[in-house]
N, C-alpha and C positions, 0 to 999 in steps of 0.2 A: 421420399425416403424415411422408414422407419428407425429413426437414434433416439438409440440405450444414455437417453443421458447419464445414468448411473454409473455405467460403464467410461463413460467419459470421464467425467468427476476419479474414478481410481485411477484411468490416465497422468491424469494431469500429477497425482498422487504420489504416482506413479517415475514420473518428470522428475519431481523432485526429493525424492525423496535420492535419489542419482543420480542428480546437481550433489546435493547434500554430502557426497557420502565423497566424490569425488572430492570437493573443495576437500575434509577432511581430511583427503591423502595427499593432496596438495601437498596440502600444510607443513604435515608431517618434514615433508620434503624439500620445499620453498619458500615457505613465508613471507623470508627474505625479504624476497621479491614483490609480494602482494603490494603493496602501496607504490610501485613504480606507474609515470601515471602512463597508460598508454596510446590515449589521442583524446582530445578534444571535442566536442561537436556541437549540434545546435541545441543539443535536450542535457547535454552533463558531461563531467571531462569523465573519461574514462580509464582505470588505473589498471595493472595485471590483471590482480585477481578478476575482473570483470572482463574480459578475456580467454579466461580460463572459465569460466559459465559459461558462455557464447556458444562457444566449440564443443561445453558436456551439450546440449542443447539441443546446438544443430545435427550433433550426431544418435540423442537418443531419438530424436523424431525420427531419424531416418533408417534407425532398425525398428521404433516397435507404433511406429500413427500409421490406425492400419488405412490402408489405398483406400478406403471406399466411403471413407468418410474424407473429401480432399479440402485444407486446410492451406491459406494464409499469415504467415507468421510474421505482426508486427512487436518488436524487443529494441528495448535500447540496444545501440552497438548496428542496427543496421539502415542509420538516417539518410545512407546515403544514395536513393532513388530506387535500390535496389528489390525487388518484388521478391520472399522469399515462399514459397509454397511446397504441400508436399503432399503426394508423390510429386520429387523433384522437377523441376519443369510446367507444371500445371496451370495453365491459366488462368489468373486473379477471377477469373468471371467466372467461371466455371470449379472455384470453392465452393463450399458449405458450411463455413465456417468461418470467424475470422479468431484468431489467439492470439493476446496480447498479455509479454510476459512480461516483468523486470527480475532476471535473475537473481540478481540479489539485493534489495533495497534496504537500502545500512550499511554501503560499503564502506563507507569511511571509518564505523561501527569494527566490521570484520576483522578487516586489510592491520585493526593494528590489536587486535584480540583483546577490545573492551569490554562491547556488548554485542548478544547476536544479533544477526542479523536475516533477514526472510525473504522465499524462493515466491515472486509472486505468479499466478496465472489464470488465465479466464477465456471463458467459450459466448459468442455471442453467435446467432447467424450471421450469416452474410451480407451484408443489405451493400456490401462498397465503403466508397467516402459516407452513406451515408448511417454508418453501423456508430452508434454511438452507447455509452457508457447503460444505459437501459433496456439496454436488450441482452444484455449477459446472463445468461441460464446457466454457466455449470464457473464456478470458483473455486482454490486450494494457495493454500500457500503454506511451507514449511517452514522454522527451521531452519536455520543454517547458522549454530553453536559456538560458544568459542571452545576455546584448548581445554576449560577447564568442564565443561558442563560435561555433568550424561544423561541430562535429558535432556530430547527438542521435542516440545507439539509442531502438529500437525492439523490444520483447523479446512473442510473442504464444507462445502456447498448445492446443492442443485434449487434452481428455484421451486419456491412454496415449499422446499419438503426437508426445512432447519437443516443444522449445521452436525455435523459429524466432528467428531473431536477425539484426536487421539492425542496421547506420552509414549514417546519412543522411549527403547533403555539405550545410549548407544552403544554399552558394554555388553548387551545379550540378544541385540533384536528384537526384544521383547515388544509387543506392544498394548496398551493397553485403551479403552473408553476412560473418558470424565466427562465432569459437565461441564457446562457452559455458557455462564449466566451474566452480563451487565447489571454493576448494578441498580438497583431496586431505591436508593435512595432519594428522597425528594427535599434536597435541599443540596450547598457547595461543601457544607462549612466541614472540619476535617477529613477535607478529599482532594483528589490528584483531579485539577484541571486547567489547562494551560494553553495559550495562541503559539503558535511556534515561533521561531528568530533562533533561530538554530545558527545562522552566521552574520557577521556584522551588516550585511548589505541593511539595510531597513529597520537595525534590532529594536535603537531608541522610537522610532513612529508607533512600531506595533505594540511596544510595552504602554508607552502611554496610553495606548486602543484596550490593551485590557488592565492596566489599572482602571483607567473610568468606567468598563465594562462593572468589573468590584465594587467604584465606590457608588455605581447607581444600586449596585442589588444587593446595598448594604452591610460586604462586609470588609469594605475595607476600616483596618481598626478596632475592628469594632469586636468588646472584649479584651483589648488591648492588640484585636491585630493576630495577623499567623493562624486563620482561619482554611486557609485553601495555600492546598503543595504546587506544583510546578517543578514537574519532570520535564526535561528537552528530550525525548527518545526521535535519535536526530532518524529518522524509518518513517515510511507513512505507515506501509503495514504495518510495524510495530506497534504504531500507535491505532492500525485496528484492530490490532490483540490485543492492544488494551483496555480499549471500551466494553469490551464481547466478552471480556475474562474478569471484569465488574475489578478491574484495579485504577480506571479511570473513569470522573463523572462526564468529564466535556474537553470534546478537543481540538483544533480548529487549527487551519492553514489560511490566512489570509495575506500574505505571499505575495500575488499574484497584485493585489491591490493596493498594497503598501507601494512596489514595485512601480508601478502605473503613476502613483500617485509624485514621488520623488523623480520619475524622467528615468528612470534606471531600463528602465523595455526588458525584451523577452530572452536578451539572454542569459538573464540573471536566473541563479538558479530556484528554483522550484517548483512543488509539487506537477507534475503530469498526468496523464489517461493513464499510464501503467505503475503510473504508486497508488493509484486511487480506484483498481482493476478487483480489487477485491474488494470492497465498499458490499456488493454483496451478503458476504458471509453474518457482519455485522445485524448487515438487517433482516438477518433473514434466523437472528440470534438475540434478535426483538432489539438493538440498538434502532440510532436514527443518523441517515449520514444523506445529509444538502447542500445547498450552495447557504451561501450566506446569507442570504434572503431567504430563507425557508421553501425553495422549490429545491424540486426533486434534479440531482448532477444529468444534464444530458449533454457532457462533451462527447468530441468524437474517437475512435481507439487509435488512436498514432500515439507520437513520442517526443509533439514539439509542443503543445496545447495547453496553456498556463494553467491550473484548477485549484481557482479556491477552496474552500469545505470547513464543515463546521460536520463534529461528528457527536450525539447525545447517545446515554447508557438508556435514557427513558424517553417517552412525550411532555415528563411533567417538569422533569431541566428542561428540554427545547422550547418547552413553552414560556421559560423561565426568563432564557435567557434574549429568546427571539427580538421581540419589539425592540427591547435597550440596543442588543445591537447590530437592526435595522439606522437606529436614529445613530449610534457611531459610528459604524462605518458613513454617512451621509454627513456629518461633518467635520470625522479626520479623512477618510480614504479616498471622497468623494471630488 
């Protein structure tokens, strides 16, 4: 079958615009309910705002997804063993795409109107349980703005064709293209770079690893210190954006390794495949996303597999960090 991947990219973008506008409208009427806990699953805590987004996505697929492209959805909130396909009722074996989504990546930021979250979605040719992150051919991510924002960005990509970056004016509806470029810096001095430690669990261990990294790279205390800046953006999609936009030089998430070392188990909240499903966009922009030991990410497209990853703005920075990080992982997290 001849699949127009550019059309698929536009469809994912349209889906996310619909979701964004649905959430903006809901916030005006029921923002006070966003932070209510709706459920606790194997992957995450589900808040009321998540339930609104899930319903909007299912409704959109029912109205707009091409019947000629049967698709299986993999989405946070659908972890109960239910197979969701469109057209509805299509056997998974007869679908041609697997679409992995995170309706709101950064829910905790958004529900308190603190910082923008991101809608994430990606498509891969259906290969059943063997389908993995490296199979993704189309990805899109759309900013879910706070109430004071007048602009929301949208990034999307077809593999091998670069990134489409648009700024959406939320007041006028106008869109304009803009240039997206990761940092070309060859060092970390006077730049943002950090390891994720969003929650109390594992924070001390993760901070120890990061401090040791900067010490071995010769930056800890250099010229009085304070040469590397930290930003804990509680959204993997948001982190991918910060790297792609040139705001950060390195970001990484080692929580699965730290939690395993501490015996906290898979139940502890960490990155999952749907959180990192738009890493194609950073790679298409010229950045790097990989496992902590430098290999391509090849995790299955599901909602429960813990994912440890590192992202770099450019190859020079990646080459500087890789050997040091490998040693530190053996020392602290093995």
